[in-house]
C-alpha positions as CSV (number, residue, x, y, z in Angstrom):
1,X,-3.4,0.0,-29.6
2,X,-6.4,-1.4,-27.5
3,X,-7.1,-3.2,-24.3
4,X,-7.6,-6.8,-25.4
5,X,-9.7,-8.3,-22.6
6,X,-11.6,-7.6,-19.4
7,X,-14.0,-4.8,-18.5
8,X,-12.2,-2.3,-20.6
9,X,-11.9,-4.5,-23.7
10,X,-11.7,-2.7,-27.0
11,X,-10.9,0.7,-25.4
12,X,-8.1,2.6,-27.2
13,X,-4.7,3.5,-25.6
14,X,-2.9,6.5,-26.9
15,X,0.7,5.9,-28.1
16,X,3.8,8.0,-28.0
17,X,5.5,9.3,-31.1
18,X,8.8,9.2,-29.3
19,X,11.6,6.7,-29.9
20,X,11.9,6.5,-26.1
21,X,9.1,3.9,-25.9
22,X,8.5,0.6,-27.6
23,X,4.8,-0.5,-27.3
24,X,4.2,-4.0,-26.2
25,X,2.6,-5.7,-29.2
26,X,-1.0,-7.1,-28.7
27,X,0.1,-10.6,-29.6
28,X,2.9,-10.6,-27.1
29,X,0.7,-9.0,-24.4
30,X,-2.1,-11.6,-25.0
31,X,0.5,-14.5,-24.8
32,X,1.8,-13.1,-21.5
33,X,-1.7,-13.0,-20.0
34,X,-2.5,-16.5,-21.3
35,X,0.6,-17.8,-19.5
36,X,-0.2,-15.9,-16.3
37,X,-3.7,-17.3,-16.2
38,X,-3.3,-20.8,-17.6
39,X,0.2,-22.0,-16.8
40,X,0.7,-24.7,-14.2
41,X,4.1,-23.1,-13.4
42,X,2.7,-19.8,-12.2
43,X,0.3,-19.7,-9.2
44,X,-1.0,-16.2,-9.3
45,X,-4.6,-15.2,-8.4
46,X,-4.8,-12.5,-10.9
47,X,-8.0,-10.9,-9.7
48,X,-7.3,-8.4,-7.0
49,X,-3.5,-8.6,-7.5
50,X,-1.1,-5.7,-7.1
51,X,1.2,-4.9,-10.1
52,X,4.5,-3.0,-10.4
53,X,4.9,-1.9,-14.0
54,X,8.5,-0.7,-14.5
55,X,9.5,1.3,-17.7
56,X,5.7,1.4,-18.1
57,X,5.6,3.6,-21.2
58,X,2.0,4.6,-22.1
59,X,0.7,1.9,-19.7
60,X,-0.5,-0.8,-22.0
61,X,0.5,-3.7,-19.7
62,X,-0.7,-2.2,-16.4
63,X,-4.0,-0.9,-17.9
64,X,-4.6,-4.4,-19.3
65,X,-4.0,-5.7,-15.7
66,X,-6.6,-3.3,-14.4
67,X,-9.1,-4.3,-17.1
68,X,-8.7,-8.0,-16.1
69,X,-9.4,-7.3,-12.4
70,X,-6.1,-6.2,-10.7
71,X,-6.6,-4.3,-7.5
72,X,-3.9,-1.6,-8.3
73,X,-0.9,-0.8,-10.5
74,X,2.1,1.3,-9.8
75,X,3.4,2.7,-13.0
76,X,7.1,3.8,-13.1
77,X,8.1,6.0,-16.0
78,X,10.5,8.9,-16.3
79,X,10.3,10.3,-19.9
80,X,8.2,13.5,-19.6
81,X,6.4,13.1,-23.0
82,X,5.5,9.5,-22.2
83,X,4.3,10.4,-18.7
84,X,1.8,12.8,-20.2
85,X,0.4,10.1,-22.4
86,X,0.4,7.6,-19.6
87,X,-1.6,9.9,-17.4
88,X,-4.0,10.7,-20.2
89,X,-4.6,7.0,-20.8
90,X,-5.2,6.4,-17.1
91,X,-7.6,9.4,-17.0
92,X,-9.5,8.4,-20.2
93,X,-10.0,4.9,-18.9
94,X,-11.1,6.2,-15.5
95,X,-8.5,4.2,-13.6
96,X,-7.1,6.9,-11.4
97,X,-8.3,5.3,-8.2
98,X,-6.4,2.1,-9.0
99,X,-3.1,3.6,-10.1
100,X,-0.1,5.5,-9.0
101,X,2.5,7.0,-11.3
102,X,6.1,7.4,-10.2
103,X,8.3,9.7,-12.4
104,X,11.7,9.1,-10.8
105,X,14.7,7.4,-12.4
106,X,14.0,3.6,-11.9
107,X,17.6,2.9,-11.1
108,X,17.1,4.9,-7.9
109,X,14.4,2.5,-6.7
110,X,16.1,1.7,-3.4
111,X,16.6,5.4,-2.5
112,X,13.6,7.1,-4.1
113,X,10.5,5.0,-3.2
114,X,9.2,3.8,0.1
115,X,7.1,0.7,-0.6
116,X,5.8,0.7,3.0
117,X,5.9,-3.1,3.2
118,X,3.9,-3.3,-0.1
119,X,4.4,-6.5,-2.1
120,X,3.4,-7.3,-5.6
121,X,2.0,-10.4,-7.3
122,X,3.6,-9.3,-10.7
123,X,6.5,-7.1,-11.4
124,X,6.7,-6.3,-15.1
125,X,10.0,-4.9,-16.4
126,X,10.0,-3.6,-20.0
127,X,13.1,-1.4,-20.5
128,X,14.5,-0.2,-23.8
129,X,16.4,-3.1,-25.5
130,X,19.6,-1.1,-25.3
131,X,19.4,-0.7,-21.5
132,X,22.3,-2.6,-19.9
133,X,21.7,-2.0,-16.1
134,X,18.7,-4.4,-15.8
135,X,20.7,-6.9,-13.7
136,X,21.4,-4.1,-11.1
137,X,17.6,-3.3,-11.1
138,X,16.8,-7.0,-10.6
139,X,19.2,-7.2,-7.7
140,X,17.6,-4.1,-6.1
141,X,14.2,-5.7,-6.5
142,X,15.4,-8.9,-4.8
143,X,17.1,-6.8,-2.0
144,X,13.9,-4.8,-1.4
145,X,11.9,-8.0,-1.1
146,X,8.8,-6.6,-2.8
147,X,7.6,-9.7,-4.7
148,X,5.0,-11.8,-2.9
149,X,5.9,-15.4,-2.2
150,X,4.1,-16.8,-5.3
151,X,4.7,-13.7,-7.4
152,X,6.4,-13.5,-10.7
153,X,8.8,-11.2,-12.5
154,X,8.2,-10.8,-16.2
155,X,10.9,-9.2,-18.3
156,X,10.7,-8.1,-22.0
157,X,14.2,-8.2,-23.6
158,X,15.7,-8.5,-27.0
159,X,15.8,-12.2,-28.1
160,X,19.6,-12.0,-28.6
161,X,20.3,-10.6,-25.1
162,X,22.3,-13.1,-23.0
163,X,22.3,-11.6,-19.5
164,X,23.5,-13.4,-16.5
165,X,20.8,-13.1,-13.8
166,X,21.3,-13.2,-10.0
167,X,21.3,-16.7,-8.5
168,X,18.0,-15.9,-6.6
169,X,16.2,-15.2,-9.9
170,X,14.9,-18.6,-11.2
171,X,13.7,-18.5,-14.8
172,X,10.7,-20.7,-15.2
173,X,9.7,-19.9,-18.8
174,X,11.1,-18.0,-21.8
175,X,8.9,-17.2,-24.9
176,X,10.2,-15.6,-28.1
177,X,8.1,-13.4,-30.3
178,X,9.8,-11.8,-33.3
179,X,12.8,-9.9,-31.9
180,X,11.4,-10.0,-28.4
181,X,11.8,-12.6,-25.6
182,X,9.6,-12.7,-22.5
183,X,11.2,-14.1,-19.4
184,X,9.1,-15.3,-16.5
185,X,11.0,-15.8,-13.2
186,X,10.5,-16.4,-9.5
187,X,12.7,-15.3,-6.6
188,X,14.0,-18.0,-4.3
């Protein structure tokens, strides 16, 4: 897997051999960034943005954000083997000064992390397809009020998943790629 654009374009990202992670395919990742940068529905100034990458795996989404000019990325991952690879990728790409890695259980987000009034332009949520508590996490994110006014939440889910989202989560676009669907939403 490689960084597909920006100042780190072409650099390799190490992958995990574990079944606990599902790498974001390059085609899907490229499509997400095309939508972020060219859609009239999303008003993000990508350069200098702050990103929260939940279930970050080996960091392919967040590292792509840094390559494209994001100010910083908070990676949140709790599988020990995957954390080692994530930290290795951050180090090899020399992105330590633009990243933080949180290794707590994501479902304790309200108790375990003090955002200190930090808000994000993009919150990327890429859980295992079998994960069923995503709605609870989305409700916690809404409650914490950590998405900037014009920010976007992007979720990677199985295309057959039919979750009922909180009323404050307004879906603006859904794209399907193979067995995946990418959901773009705003908080009202």
